[in-house]
N, C-alpha and C positions, 0 to 999 in steps of 0.2 A: 505494501499500499504507500503511495507516494507521501512524502512528508512536505508539509505545505509550510514556508517562515512566516511567524506573524509579522506583519509591516509595523516597524516602528513608526509610531505616531510624529506627524511632522512638528518641528517646534518654531511656533509664530515668530512671527518677526517681533525682533528687539525683546524677545523673553528669555531670560536665562537659561543657559545650558544645564541640563543635568550634572548635579555637582560643583556649579560654577559656586565661588563664594568671595566675599567681600564686595563684591563689585557697587553695590550702594555705598558703600563706606569710600570705596576709589573716588565715585563720581562726586560725593559727598567734597573731600579732600581739593578734586581736579577744581570742582565749582568755587569754593573758597581761593586758589590762586589765580583762576581765571578773572574772576570779579574784582579780585585785588588788583590783577595786574594792569588790568583793561577796560576797568569800569563796568557798568551794567549796561549800556548801548553799545561797548566795545566787544563784549563777552559772548558768543555764541555757544548753541548746544554741541555743535559739531567739534566746536574746539575743547568743551569741557570734557567730550566722550574722546577725542584723540589722548587728550595727557591722562584720562583715566584707563584707554586701554581697550575700550567697549566700541561699541556699535553705537551711535547715534540714538537710534531706535531704543537701544537698553534704557537712555536716559531716561525719554518719554515714558518709556515703559513704568519706570518707577517713579519720576516726578511731575510726568506731565509735560507744561511747557516751563518757557524757559522764568517767566515770573513764579512760579508755582518751585521751581528751586532755588531762586531767587530766598523765597520767602521760609524754604526750607533752612538756609543758609541762617536766617535771620533768628530762627528757634532755635537755633543748635548750642549757641554759647550762655545763652542765662536763659531761664523760664521762670520770667514774672508770674505766669500762670499758679506757678508752685513754690517760687520763695517770697512774693510779696505778701501773701499773708500770713507768712511766719515772721513778717518782720511786723506786720500790723498787729500781732498777738503781742502788744504790751502797752506798757502807758505812751502815751499818746505826746507826753513833755519829752520822750526819748526818741522819737520816730526821726527825727532830722537826723541825728548821731546815728542810727542804725540804716538807714537807707545810703547815708554817706560812704559808711562803712563798709555796708555789704556792696555795693557798687565797686568801690577802690579796690575792693578783696578779691571780686572776680574778675577785675580788669589785670591785676597783676599776675593773673595766671597766665601764661603762653598760649596756650589753646583760646581760651577765650580773646585774650588781646587780639592775636592775629585776625579772627572772624569779626571782632568789633571793628576793626580798622577798614576792612571790606566791604560793613553794612555802611559806616558814618560816610567812606569816600564817595560809594556807590550811591549812598540816598540823596546826600547834599547838593539841590540843584537838578536833580535827574528827575522828570516830570511825570515818570512812573515809580520809580524806586520813592519817589519822597511820600506819596501817600500812602504808598503800602507800609511803610515804617513808619508812619505817624496812624495810621488804622490800628497797627497793632500795640503803638505805645498806648494809644488813649485807652484801646480795648482791655488790656492785661497791665497796666502800671496806673497809669492818671486816673483811669474808671474808679479803680479800687482804692486808692489813695484818696481823693472824692470823697468817695463814699464813707471812708472812716472819719475826715472831718466832721461834716453834717453840717454846714455852716450855709449861707444862701451863696456867697461865693466862694464855696469848697472847689469849683472847677480852673476856676483863676489861679488860685492857691495853689492847686496840684500842677498846673502847668505852668507856674513860676518855679517850684520846687526843680520840675523838669528842665526848664532854663538854665537855672544854677549849676546842677549835675551835668547838664551835656556842654556847658562853657568848660566845667573842670575837664570833662572827660576830654574834649576836644584839647583845651590848653595843653594837656600833660600827656596825653600819646599820640594825638593827629600832628600839630605842630609842634610838641616837645620843647615848650618854651623851658630852657634851664634851669632856673630858680623853681618852676611849678615839677618839672619831671624829676627833677634828682630831690625832693622833699620825702619825706617818709609817709605813708600811710596816716600816722598816728597824728602827724604835726596837720597834714590837711585835715582829718576830720575835724580837729580841733579850732580848726582857723572857718572852716566851711560848713560844718554842723551848724552852729548858732545860726546863721542867715538861713538857712534851709529850714531851723524850727520856729524861726519866727515869721516864715511864709505860713505856716500851718498851723500855728496857736495867736499869733498876735493880731 
């Protein structure tokens, strides 16, 4: 009786091969490098795929569009949806210090700093990336802070907190102003946190 070979199912275009592992992580790493070097407009899915050593269809399989992939790089360094509730779980009069210390300590981590610089450089002045970033921050960070303050001008207060912290991040990690870049985290917390606290409670 003749033997018949069972046909091997075809792999859909862009789907990972059997046994293939680590592709998603390689794509994310490549995206960080591509966005960091070329900005949002200059980066391409094809270029990211080439850096990761995969087919561009695999990038679309895991992440969808370039905007979706960029959103993923935003979410990777810091998770405000997880961390902010922990920061808010304490006396309001110490919230300014907790916010400033948390963000600085996170940015001191090389992996967070690298991805954070990508985020800031790509978002500033880019008509697509800017609303992506602002929407993310408004939802996950500012909205939660405003809700914890509970005053009629809570959204303005939360926005001023963000402006103060964003300015500090830009000065220390993007512009690398010498005195700010070389200061210790403790020194910066001691100097900046009182201003943030005034926005929150005064």
